[in-house]
DSSP file (Angstrom, degrees, kcal/mol; ACC not computed):
  #  RESIDUE AA STRUCTURE BP1 BP2  ACC     N-H-->O    O-->H-N    N-H-->O    O-->H-N    TCO  KAPPA ALPHA  PHI   PSI    X-CA   Y-CA   Z-CA
    1    1 A M              0   0    0      0, 0.0    75,-0.8     0, 0.0    73,-0.1   0.000 360.0 360.0 360.0 110.3   59.9   37.9   43.8
    2    2 A T        +     0   0    0     73,-0.2    73,-0.1    71,-0.1    72,-0.1   0.373 360.0 122.3-133.4  -5.6   63.6   37.3   43.4
    3    3 A A        -     0   0    0     70,-0.2     2,-0.4   112,-0.1     0, 0.0  -0.317  39.1-170.4 -62.3 143.9   65.0   41.0   44.0
    4    4 A T        -     0   0    0     71,-0.0     2,-0.4   109,-0.0   111,-0.1  -0.939  19.3-156.9-130.7 161.2   67.4   41.3   46.7
    5    5 A D    >   -     0   0    0     -2,-0.4     3,-1.5   109,-0.3   109,-0.2  -0.816   7.3-176.4-138.5  95.9   69.0   44.3   48.4
    6    6 A S  T 3  S+     0   0    0     -2,-0.4    -1,-0.1     1,-0.3     0, 0.0   0.499  75.9  76.7 -77.3   2.5   72.3   43.4   50.0
    7    7 A S  T 3  S+     0   0    0      2,-0.0     2,-0.5     1,-0.0    -1,-0.3   0.666  81.5  81.4 -82.0 -10.5   72.7   46.9   51.5
    8    8 A I    <   +     0   0    0     -3,-1.5   106,-0.4   106,-0.1     2,-0.3  -0.827  62.5 177.6 -95.6 122.0   70.1   46.0   54.1
    9    9 A S    >   -     0   0    0     -2,-0.5     3,-1.5   104,-0.1     4,-0.2  -0.932  41.2-125.4-127.0 153.6   71.4   44.0   57.1
   10   10 A I  G >  S+     0   0    0    102,-0.4     3,-1.5    -2,-0.3    -1,-0.1   0.761 107.0  69.8 -63.4 -26.4   69.8   42.8   60.1
   11   11 A E  G 3  S+     0   0    0      1,-0.3    -1,-0.3    75,-0.0    -3,-0.0   0.684  84.4  69.6 -66.8 -17.3   72.5   44.6   62.2
   12   12 A Q  G <  S+     0   0    0     -3,-1.5    -1,-0.3     1,-0.0    -2,-0.2   0.547  88.5  75.9 -76.7  -4.9   71.0   48.0   61.2
   13   13 A F    <   -     0   0    0     -3,-1.5    75,-0.2    -4,-0.2    -1,-0.0  -0.934  64.0-162.0-112.8 121.5   68.0   47.3   63.3
   14   14 A P  S    S+     0   0    0      0, 0.0     2,-0.4     0, 0.0    74,-0.1   0.777  82.7  50.6 -73.0 -24.1   68.4   47.6   67.1
   15   15 A V  E     -A   87   0A   0     72,-1.5    72,-2.7   131,-0.1     2,-0.4  -0.930  62.3-177.2-114.6 138.1   65.2   45.5   67.7
   16   16 A R  E     -A   86   0A   0     -2,-0.4    70,-0.2    70,-0.2    -6,-0.0  -0.939  10.8-164.8-132.8 110.7   64.6   42.1   66.0
   17   17 A W  E     -A   85   0A   0     68,-2.9    68,-3.1    -2,-0.4     2,-0.3  -0.829  17.9-127.3-102.4 129.1   61.3   40.7   66.9
   18   18 A P  E     +A   84   0A   0      0, 0.0    66,-0.2     0, 0.0    64,-0.0  -0.552  32.6 169.7 -76.1 134.9   60.7   37.0   66.1
   19   19 A V  E     -A   83   0A   0     64,-2.4    64,-2.4    -2,-0.3     2,-0.2  -0.954  19.6-149.2-138.2 121.3   57.6   36.1   64.1
   20   20 A P  E     -A   82   0A   0      0, 0.0    62,-0.2     0, 0.0     2,-0.2  -0.595  21.3-116.9 -85.8 157.4   57.0   32.7   62.7
   21   21 A T        -     0   0    0     60,-2.4     2,-0.3    -2,-0.2    58,-0.0  -0.505  33.5-141.1 -79.6 160.3   55.1   32.1   59.5
   22   22 A R    >>  -     0   0    0     -2,-0.2     3,-1.7     1,-0.1     4,-0.6  -0.850  21.1-107.8-124.6 165.8   51.9   30.2   60.0
   23   23 A W  G >4 S+     0   0    0     -2,-0.3     3,-1.1     1,-0.3    56,-0.1   0.912 118.1  48.7 -54.3 -48.2   50.2   27.5   57.9
   24   24 A D  G 34 S+     0   0    0      1,-0.2    -1,-0.3    -3,-0.0    -3,-0.0   0.472  90.5  82.2 -79.0  -1.4   47.4   29.9   56.7
   25   25 A D  G <4 S+     0   0    0     -3,-1.7     8,-2.2     7,-0.1    -1,-0.2   0.772  73.0  88.4 -70.5 -25.5   49.9   32.6   55.7
   26   26 A N  B <<  -F   32   0B   0     -3,-1.1     6,-0.3    -4,-0.6     2,-0.1  -0.498  69.4-148.6 -74.4 140.5   50.5   30.9   52.4
   27   27 A D    >   -     0   0    0      4,-2.6     3,-2.7    -2,-0.2    -1,-0.1  -0.318  41.7 -77.2 -99.3-174.5   48.2   31.8   49.5
   28   28 A H  T 3  S+     0   0    0      1,-0.3    -2,-0.1     2,-0.1    -1,-0.0   0.672 128.6  60.0 -64.9 -17.0   47.0   29.8   46.6
   29   29 A Y  T 3  S-     0   0    0      2,-0.2    -1,-0.3     0, 0.0     3,-0.1   0.486 117.1-108.3 -85.2  -7.8   50.5   30.3   44.9
   30   30 A G  S <  S+     0   0    0     -3,-2.7     2,-0.3     1,-0.3    49,-0.2   0.577  85.5  88.6  86.1   7.7   52.4   28.7   47.7
   31   31 A H  S    S-     0   0    0     47,-0.1    -4,-2.6    -6,-0.1    -1,-0.3  -0.904  90.4 -70.2-131.4 169.8   54.0   31.6   49.3
   32   32 A V  B     -F   26   0B   0     45,-2.3    -6,-0.3    -2,-0.3    45,-0.2  -0.332  57.2-114.0 -59.1 130.2   53.1   34.0   52.0
   33   33 A N    >>  -     0   0    0     -8,-2.2     3,-1.5     1,-0.1     4,-0.5  -0.330  20.9-119.7 -69.8 144.0   50.5   36.4   50.7
   34   34 A N  H >> S+     0   0    0      1,-0.3     3,-1.4     2,-0.2     4,-0.7   0.851 111.0  58.5 -52.4 -41.3   51.5   40.1   50.4
   35   35 A V  H >> S+     0   0    0      1,-0.3     4,-0.9     2,-0.2     3,-0.6   0.797  96.6  64.5 -67.1 -23.1   49.0   41.4   52.8
   36   36 A T  H <> S+     0   0    0     -3,-1.5     4,-1.9     1,-0.2    -1,-0.3   0.705  87.7  67.9 -69.0 -19.1   50.5   39.1   55.6
   37   37 A Y  H <X S+     0   0    0     -3,-1.4     4,-2.3    -4,-0.5    -1,-0.2   0.883  99.2  52.0 -68.2 -39.6   53.8   41.0   55.5
   38   38 A Y  H <X S+     0   0    0     -4,-0.7     4,-2.4    -3,-0.6    -1,-0.2   0.829 106.4  53.9 -67.6 -31.5   51.8   44.0   57.0
   39   39 A S  H  X S+     0   0    0     -4,-0.9     4,-2.9     2,-0.2     5,-0.3   0.897 105.9  52.4 -69.4 -36.9   50.5   41.8   59.7
   40   40 A Y  H  X S+     0   0    0     -4,-1.9     4,-2.3     2,-0.2    -2,-0.2   0.948 111.0  46.4 -56.9 -49.2   54.1   40.9   60.5
   41   41 A F  H  X S+     0   0    0     -4,-2.3     4,-2.4     2,-0.2    -2,-0.2   0.921 115.1  47.1 -54.5 -49.4   55.0   44.6   60.8
   42   42 A D  H  X S+     0   0    0     -4,-2.4     4,-2.1     1,-0.2     5,-0.3   0.889 113.5  48.1 -61.7 -46.2   52.0   45.3   62.9
   43   43 A T  H  X S+     0   0    0     -4,-2.9     4,-2.1     1,-0.2     5,-0.2   0.900 113.5  46.3 -63.4 -40.2   52.6   42.3   65.2
   44   44 A A  H  X S+     0   0    0     -4,-2.3     4,-2.0    -5,-0.3    -2,-0.2   0.909 113.1  47.4 -78.4 -39.6   56.2   43.1   65.8
   45   45 A V  H  X S+     0   0    0     -4,-2.4     4,-2.2    -5,-0.2    -2,-0.2   0.943 117.2  41.9 -62.4 -47.1   55.8   46.8   66.5
   46   46 A N  H  X S+     0   0    0     -4,-2.1     4,-2.2     2,-0.2    11,-0.2   0.896 115.4  49.6 -75.4 -39.1   52.9   46.4   68.9
   47   47 A A  H  X S+     0   0    0     -4,-2.1     4,-2.2    -5,-0.3    -1,-0.2   0.937 113.5  47.4 -59.8 -42.8   54.5   43.4   70.7
   48   48 A W  H  X S+     0   0    0     -4,-2.0     4,-3.4    -5,-0.2     5,-0.3   0.906 109.3  53.3 -63.1 -44.3   57.8   45.3   71.0
   49   49 A L  H  X S+     0   0    0     -4,-2.2     4,-2.0     1,-0.2     6,-0.4   0.899 111.5  45.8 -65.5 -39.7   56.0   48.3   72.3
   50   50 A M  H  X>S+     0   0    0     -4,-2.2     4,-1.4     2,-0.2     5,-0.5   0.898 116.7  45.4 -65.7 -40.0   54.3   46.1   75.1
   51   51 A S  H  <5S+     0   0    0     -4,-2.2    -2,-0.2    -5,-0.2    -1,-0.2   0.923 114.6  46.0 -72.8 -42.1   57.5   44.4   75.9
   52   52 A A  H  <5S+     0   0    0     -4,-3.4    -2,-0.2     1,-0.2    -1,-0.2   0.847 121.6  36.5 -71.5 -32.1   59.6   47.6   76.0
   53   53 A T  H  <5S-     0   0    0     -4,-2.0    -1,-0.2    -5,-0.3    -2,-0.2   0.650  96.0-132.5 -96.4 -11.7   57.1   49.7   78.1
   54   54 A G  T  <5S+     0   0    0     -4,-1.4     2,-0.4     1,-0.3    -3,-0.2   0.711  71.0 112.1  74.2  15.4   55.8   46.9   80.3
   55   55 A T  S   <S-     0   0    0     -5,-0.5     2,-1.2    -6,-0.4    -1,-0.3  -0.921  78.5-118.2-129.7 147.1   52.3   48.1   79.6
   56   56 A D    >   -     0   0    0     -2,-0.4     3,-2.5     1,-0.2     4,-0.2  -0.757  29.3-158.8 -82.0 100.3   49.3   46.9   77.7
   57   57 A I  G >  S+     0   0    0     -2,-1.2     3,-0.9     1,-0.3    -1,-0.2   0.652  84.2  70.3 -62.2 -16.7   49.2   49.6   75.2
   58   58 A R  G 3  S+     0   0    0      1,-0.2    -1,-0.3     5,-0.1    -2,-0.0   0.758  97.3  52.4 -72.3 -17.2   45.6   48.9   74.5
   59   59 A N  G <  S+     0   0    0     -3,-2.5    -1,-0.2     3,-0.0    -2,-0.2   0.431  83.4 107.3 -94.3   1.3   44.7   50.3   77.9
   60   60 A L  S <  S-     0   0    0     -3,-0.9    67,-0.0    -4,-0.2    -3,-0.0  -0.435  78.6-119.6 -81.3 159.0   46.5   53.6   77.6
   61   61 A P  S    S+     0   0    0      0, 0.0    66,-3.5     0, 0.0     2,-0.4   0.662 102.4  50.2 -69.7 -16.6   44.4   56.9   77.1
   62   62 A A  E    S-B  126   0A   0     64,-0.3     2,-0.4    65,-0.1    64,-0.2  -0.980  75.2-164.5-125.2 135.3   46.1   57.4   73.9
   63   63 A I  E     -B  125   0A   0     62,-2.6    62,-2.6    -2,-0.4     2,-0.7  -0.873  21.8-119.6-117.5 149.4   46.4   54.8   71.1
   64   64 A G  E     -B  124   0A   0     -2,-0.4     2,-0.3    60,-0.2    60,-0.2  -0.787  28.4-168.1 -92.3 122.9   48.6   54.5   68.1
   65   65 A V  E     -B  123   0A   0     58,-3.2    58,-2.6    -2,-0.7     2,-0.6  -0.860  29.3-112.2-107.2 145.2   46.6   54.3   64.8
   66   66 A V  E     +B  122   0A   0     -2,-0.3    56,-0.2    56,-0.2     3,-0.1  -0.654  37.9 170.7 -82.3 117.7   48.3   53.4   61.6
   67   67 A A  E     +     0   0A   0     54,-2.6     2,-0.3    -2,-0.6    -1,-0.2   0.710  68.4   6.8 -98.2 -28.6   48.2   56.5   59.3
   68   68 A E  E     +B  121   0A   0     53,-1.0    53,-2.5     2,-0.0    -1,-0.3  -0.993  57.9 174.7-152.9 149.4   50.6   55.0   56.6
   69   69 A T  E     +B  120   0A   0     -2,-0.3     2,-0.3    51,-0.2    51,-0.2  -0.969   2.6 177.8-143.3 158.8   52.2   51.8   55.7
   70   70 A S  E     -B  119   0A   0     49,-1.7    49,-1.5    -2,-0.3     2,-0.4  -0.976   6.5-166.0-156.4 160.9   54.3   50.7   52.7
   71   71 A C  E     -B  118   0A   0     -2,-0.3     2,-0.5    47,-0.2    47,-0.2  -0.976   8.1-161.9-150.6 126.8   56.2   47.4   51.8
   72   72 A R  E     -B  117   0A   0     45,-3.3    45,-2.0    -2,-0.4     2,-0.5  -0.970  22.0-142.4-111.3 123.6   58.8   46.6   49.2
   73   73 A Y  E     +B  116   0A   0     -2,-0.5    43,-0.3    43,-0.2   -70,-0.2  -0.682  27.6 168.3 -88.2 128.8   59.0   42.9   48.6
   74   74 A L        -     0   0    0     41,-3.1     2,-0.3    -2,-0.5    42,-0.2   0.780  63.2  -1.0-110.8 -38.2   62.4   41.5   48.0
   75   75 A S  S    S-     0   0    0     40,-2.1    -1,-0.4   -73,-0.1   -73,-0.2  -0.974  79.0 -88.5-152.9 162.7   62.0   37.6   48.2
   76   76 A E        -     0   0    0    -75,-0.8     2,-0.3    -2,-0.3    40,-0.0  -0.437  30.6-158.8 -76.0 148.0   59.4   35.0   48.9
   77   77 A L        +     0   0    0    -45,-0.2   -45,-2.3    -2,-0.1     2,-0.3  -0.827  16.8 174.1-114.6 157.4   58.5   33.7   52.3
   78   78 A T        -     0   0    0     -2,-0.3   -57,-0.2   -47,-0.2   -47,-0.1  -0.951  32.8 -52.2-154.0 171.4   56.7   30.4   52.9
   79   79 A F  S    S+     0   0    0     -2,-0.3   -57,-0.1     1,-0.2     3,-0.0  -0.831 109.3  31.4 -91.3 133.9   55.6   28.1   55.6
   80   80 A P  S    S+     0   0    0      0, 0.0     2,-0.3     0, 0.0    -1,-0.2   0.433  82.4 126.7-101.6 136.9   57.4   27.1   57.8
   81   81 A E        -     0   0    0    -60,-0.0   -60,-2.4    24,-0.0     2,-0.7  -0.999  48.6-135.1-146.0 143.5   60.0   29.8   58.5
   82   82 A Q  E     -A   20   0A   0     -2,-0.3    24,-0.4   -62,-0.2     2,-0.2  -0.896  33.4-167.5-104.1 118.4   61.1   31.7   61.5
   83   83 A L  E     -A   19   0A   0    -64,-2.4   -64,-2.4    -2,-0.7     2,-0.4  -0.631  18.7-148.9-105.3 160.1   61.4   35.4   60.8
   84   84 A Q  E     -AC  18 104A   0     20,-2.2    20,-3.1    -2,-0.2     2,-0.7  -0.997  11.4-152.4-126.1 126.5   62.9   38.3   62.5
   85   85 A V  E     -AC  17 103A   0    -68,-3.1   -68,-2.9    -2,-0.4     2,-0.3  -0.872  14.9-144.7 -97.8 110.2   61.2   41.7   62.0
   86   86 A G  E     -AC  16 102A   0     16,-2.6    16,-1.5    -2,-0.7     2,-0.4  -0.609  17.2-168.0 -81.1 133.8   63.8   44.5   62.3
   87   87 A I  E     +AC  15 101A   0    -72,-2.7   -72,-1.5    -2,-0.3     2,-0.3  -0.977  17.2 154.1-130.7 127.4   62.5   47.7   64.0
   88   88 A R  E     - C   0 100A   0     12,-2.1    12,-2.9    -2,-0.4     2,-0.5  -0.974  42.0-113.2-145.1 157.1   64.2   51.1   64.2
   89   89 A V  E     - C   0  99A   0     57,-0.7    10,-0.2    -2,-0.3     3,-0.2  -0.799  23.9-177.5 -96.4 124.2   62.7   54.6   64.5
   90   90 A E  E    S+     0   0A   0      8,-2.7     2,-0.3    -2,-0.5     9,-0.2   0.831  76.1   2.4 -88.8 -36.8   63.1   56.9   61.5
   91   91 A K  E     - C   0  98A   0      7,-1.6     7,-3.1     2,-0.0     2,-0.6  -0.969  58.2-161.9-154.7 132.0   61.4   59.9   63.1
   92   92 A L  E     + C   0  97A   0     -2,-0.3     5,-0.2     5,-0.2     2,-0.1  -0.934  21.9 172.6-120.3 111.4   59.9   60.5   66.6
   93   93 A G        -     0   0    0      3,-2.9    42,-0.1    -2,-0.6    -2,-0.0  -0.104  48.4 -96.4 -97.9-162.8   57.6   63.4   66.7
   94   94 A T  S    S+     0   0    0     40,-0.1    41,-2.6     1,-0.1    46,-0.1   0.802 121.2  16.0 -87.6 -29.8   55.3   64.7   69.5
   95   95 A K  S    S+     0   0    0     39,-0.2    29,-3.2     1,-0.1     2,-0.3   0.379 125.5  47.7-121.1  -0.5   52.2   62.9   68.0
   96   96 A S  E     - D   0 123A   0     27,-0.2    -3,-2.9    39,-0.1     2,-0.4  -0.971  53.9-157.1-144.0 155.5   53.6   60.4   65.7
   97   97 A I  E     -CD  92 122A   0     25,-2.3    25,-2.5    -2,-0.3     2,-0.5  -0.998   9.9-156.5-131.3 127.3   56.3   57.8   65.3
   98   98 A V  E     -CD  91 121A   0     -7,-3.1    -8,-2.7    -2,-0.4    -7,-1.6  -0.919  16.5-161.7-102.8 127.3   57.7   56.7   61.8
   99   99 A Y  E     -CD  89 120A   0     21,-2.3    21,-1.5    -2,-0.5     2,-0.4  -0.865  12.5-148.3-107.8 142.8   59.2   53.2   62.0
  100  100 A S  E     -CD  88 119A   0    -12,-2.9   -12,-2.1    -2,-0.4     2,-0.3  -0.922  29.3-175.8-100.7 133.4   61.6   51.7   59.5
  101  101 A L  E     -CD  87 118A   0     17,-2.6    17,-2.8    -2,-0.4     2,-0.3  -0.925  18.5-176.9-138.3 154.0   61.0   47.9   59.3
  102  102 A A  E     -CD  86 117A   0    -16,-1.5   -16,-2.6    -2,-0.3     2,-0.5  -0.985  18.6-142.4-144.4 142.9   62.5   44.9   57.6
  103  103 A I  E     -CD  85 116A   0     13,-2.7    12,-3.4    -2,-0.3    13,-1.2  -0.935  25.1-167.6-105.4 127.1   61.5   41.2   57.5
  104  104 A F  E     +CD  84 114A   0    -20,-3.1   -20,-2.2    -2,-0.5     2,-0.3  -0.903  11.0 178.4-115.6 143.5   64.4   38.8   57.6
  105  105 A H  E     - D   0 113A   0      8,-2.7     8,-3.1    -2,-0.4     2,-0.3  -0.952  35.8 -99.4-134.9 161.9   64.6   35.1   56.9
  106  106 A E  E     - D   0 112A   0    -24,-0.4     6,-0.2    -2,-0.3     2,-0.1  -0.596  34.7-145.2 -82.6 130.7   67.6   32.8   56.9
  107  107 A N    >   -     0   0    0      4,-2.7     3,-2.0    -2,-0.3    -1,-0.1  -0.218  39.7 -83.2 -80.4-175.7   69.0   31.8   53.5
  108  108 A A  T 3  S+     0   0    0      1,-0.3    -1,-0.1     2,-0.1    -2,-0.1   0.637 131.3  52.3 -61.3 -16.8   70.5   28.5   52.5
  109  109 A H  T 3  S-     0   0    0      2,-0.2    -1,-0.3     0, 0.0     3,-0.1   0.258 119.9-106.7-105.5   9.2   73.8   29.6   54.1
  110  110 A G  S <  S+     0   0    0     -3,-2.0     2,-0.4     1,-0.3    -2,-0.1   0.666  75.5 136.6  67.8  20.0   72.2   30.5   57.5
  111  111 A I        -     0   0    0     -6,-0.0    -4,-2.7     1,-0.0     2,-0.4  -0.818  61.4-116.4 -99.2 138.1   72.6   34.2   56.9
  112  112 A W  E     - D   0 106A   0     -2,-0.4  -102,-0.4    -6,-0.2     2,-0.3  -0.611  39.9-173.8 -76.4 124.5   69.7   36.5   57.7
  113  113 A E  E     - D   0 105A   0     -8,-3.1    -8,-2.7    -2,-0.4     2,-0.5  -0.916  27.8-108.1-129.3 140.6   68.5   38.1   54.4
  114  114 A A  E     + D   0 104A   0   -106,-0.4  -109,-0.3    -2,-0.3   -10,-0.3  -0.591  31.4 176.7 -76.7 123.9   65.9   40.8   53.9
  115  115 A A  E    S-     0   0A   0    -12,-3.4   -41,-3.1    -2,-0.5   -40,-2.1   0.663  70.5  -4.5 -89.1 -26.9   62.7   39.6   52.4
  116  116 A A  E     -BD  73 103A   0    -13,-1.2   -13,-2.7   -43,-0.3     2,-0.3  -0.976  58.6-150.8-162.9 154.6   60.9   42.9   52.6
  117  117 A T  E     +BD  72 102A   0    -45,-2.0   -45,-3.3    -2,-0.3     2,-0.3  -0.945  25.5 170.4-128.2 156.1   61.4   46.4   53.9
  118  118 A G  E     -BD  71 101A   0    -17,-2.8   -17,-2.6    -2,-0.3     2,-0.3  -0.945  29.9-130.7-158.2 175.7   58.7   48.7   55.0
  119  119 A R  E     -BD  70 100A   0    -49,-1.5   -49,-1.7    -2,-0.3     2,-0.3  -0.958  19.1-174.8-135.4 148.4   57.5   51.9   56.7
  120  120 A F  E     -BD  69  99A   0    -21,-1.5   -21,-2.3    -2,-0.3     2,-0.6  -0.912   6.3-162.3-152.3 112.7   54.9   52.2   59.3
  121  121 A V  E     -BD  68  98A   0    -53,-2.5   -54,-2.6    -2,-0.3   -53,-1.0  -0.901   1.9-165.7-111.5 121.4   53.5   55.5   60.8
  122  122 A H  E     -BD  66  97A   0    -25,-2.5   -25,-2.3    -2,-0.6     2,-0.5  -0.916   3.5-166.4 -99.5 122.1   51.7   55.5   64.2
  123  123 A V  E     -BD  65  96A   0    -58,-2.6   -58,-3.2    -2,-0.5     2,-0.5  -0.943  20.7-132.0-101.3 130.6   49.7   58.7   64.9
  124  124 A Y  E     +B   64   0A   0    -29,-3.2     9,-2.3    -2,-0.5     2,-0.3  -0.740  31.4 174.2 -90.8 129.8   48.6   58.9   68.5
  125  125 A V  E     -BE  63 132A   0    -62,-2.6   -62,-2.6    -2,-0.5     2,-0.2  -0.876  41.2 -89.8-130.7 158.9   45.0   59.8   69.2
  126  126 A D  E  >  -B   62   0A   0      5,-2.2     4,-2.1    -2,-0.3   -64,-0.3  -0.494  37.8-128.4 -68.0 135.0   42.8   60.0   72.3
  127  127 A A  T  4 S+     0   0    0    -66,-3.5    -1,-0.1    -2,-0.2   -65,-0.1   0.772 101.9  32.3 -56.7 -28.6   41.2   56.6   72.8
  128  128 A V  T  4 S+     0   0    0    -67,-0.4    -1,-0.2     3,-0.1   -66,-0.1   0.908 129.0  29.4 -95.1 -52.4   37.7   58.0   73.1
  129  129 A T  T  4 S-     0   0    0      2,-0.1    -2,-0.2     1,-0.0    -1,-0.0   0.620  88.8-137.0 -91.1 -10.2   37.5   61.1   70.9
  130  130 A R     <  +     0   0    0     -4,-2.1    -3,-0.1     1,-0.2    -1,-0.0   0.656  54.5 139.9  64.6  16.3   40.1   59.9   68.3
  131  131 A T        -     0   0    0      1,-0.1    -5,-2.2    -5,-0.1    -1,-0.2  -0.681  62.9 -92.2 -85.8 138.1   41.8   63.4   68.1
  132  132 A P  B     +E  125   0A   0      0, 0.0    -7,-0.3     0, 0.0     2,-0.2  -0.314  53.8 169.2 -57.8 135.8   45.5   63.6   67.9
  133  133 A V        -     0   0    0     -9,-2.3    -9,-0.3   -38,-0.2     2,-0.0  -0.786  40.3 -68.1-136.3 177.1   47.3   63.9   71.2
  134  134 A A        -     0   0    0     -2,-0.2   -39,-0.2     1,-0.1   -40,-0.1  -0.353  59.2 -96.7 -71.3 150.1   50.9   63.7   72.5
  135  135 A I        -     0   0    0    -41,-2.6    -1,-0.1   -42,-0.1   -39,-0.1  -0.471  50.7-100.7 -64.2 131.2   52.7   60.3   72.4
  136  136 A P     >  -     0   0    0      0, 0.0     4,-3.3     0, 0.0     3,-0.3  -0.267  32.3-116.3 -59.1 147.9   52.2   58.7   75.9
  137  137 A A  H  > S+     0   0    0      1,-0.2     4,-2.4     2,-0.2     5,-0.2   0.864 113.2  51.9 -55.1 -44.5   55.5   59.1   78.0
  138  138 A A  H  > S+     0   0    0      2,-0.2     4,-2.2     1,-0.2    -1,-0.2   0.915 113.6  44.9 -65.2 -40.7   56.3   55.3   78.2
  139  139 A I  H  > S+     0   0    0     -3,-0.3     4,-2.9     2,-0.2     5,-0.4   0.940 112.3  51.2 -66.9 -47.3   55.9   54.9   74.4
  140  140 A A  H  X S+     0   0    0     -4,-3.3     4,-2.4     1,-0.2    -2,-0.2   0.906 110.3  49.2 -56.6 -41.7   58.0   58.0   73.7
  141  141 A A  H  X S+     0   0    0     -4,-2.4     4,-1.2    -5,-0.3    -1,-0.2   0.960 112.9  46.5 -64.1 -49.1   60.8   56.8   75.9
  142  142 A A  H  < S+     0   0    0     -4,-2.2     4,-0.4     1,-0.2     3,-0.3   0.899 116.6  43.8 -62.5 -39.1   60.9   53.3   74.3
  143  143 A A  H >X S+     0   0    0     -4,-2.9     3,-2.0     1,-0.2     4,-0.6   0.899 108.4  59.9 -65.8 -41.0   60.8   54.8   70.7
  144  144 A G  H >< S+     0   0    0     -4,-2.4     3,-0.7    -5,-0.4    -1,-0.2   0.796  95.5  61.7 -66.3 -25.4   63.4   57.4   71.7
  145  145 A S  T 3< S+     0   0    0     -4,-1.2    -1,-0.3    -3,-0.3    -2,-0.2   0.702 105.5  49.4 -73.1 -17.4   65.8   54.5   72.6
  146  146 A L  T <4        0   0    0     -3,-2.0   -57,-0.7    -4,-0.4    -1,-0.2   0.496 360.0 360.0 -96.2 -10.4   65.6   53.5   68.9
  147  147 A V    <<        0   0    0     -3,-0.7    -1,-0.2    -4,-0.6    -2,-0.1   0.527 360.0 360.0 -71.0 360.0   66.3   56.9   67.2
């Protein structure tokens, strides 16, 4: 993985959530395994939601389930690295949120460079029945600040 996309900058993301690589993130080839990038996205979005709302989102009557994800890999990550996951809202609906994401790491010159870009769709469902419902007000307000 050596592709780069210089059009993506960390400044394009109003939220930058820190996520360190972990020892067990590396695969047999010596770099962070592709599936782990999705874990970084999931961790950043949900940790940010909890921080921004001041609420344990797991206890709300409606929960966000992942309906769609994608990831474009631009460069390798490895252990140990301190990452920043950029978060912005691409679309805020009444029952779903589409996040635009990017994982950044510092290059040899100390510049934050995109290692991956992604998309993450949360659809809100009733915690018990799993039927689609409106986004909880606290989450809608937090996400709305990123539109």
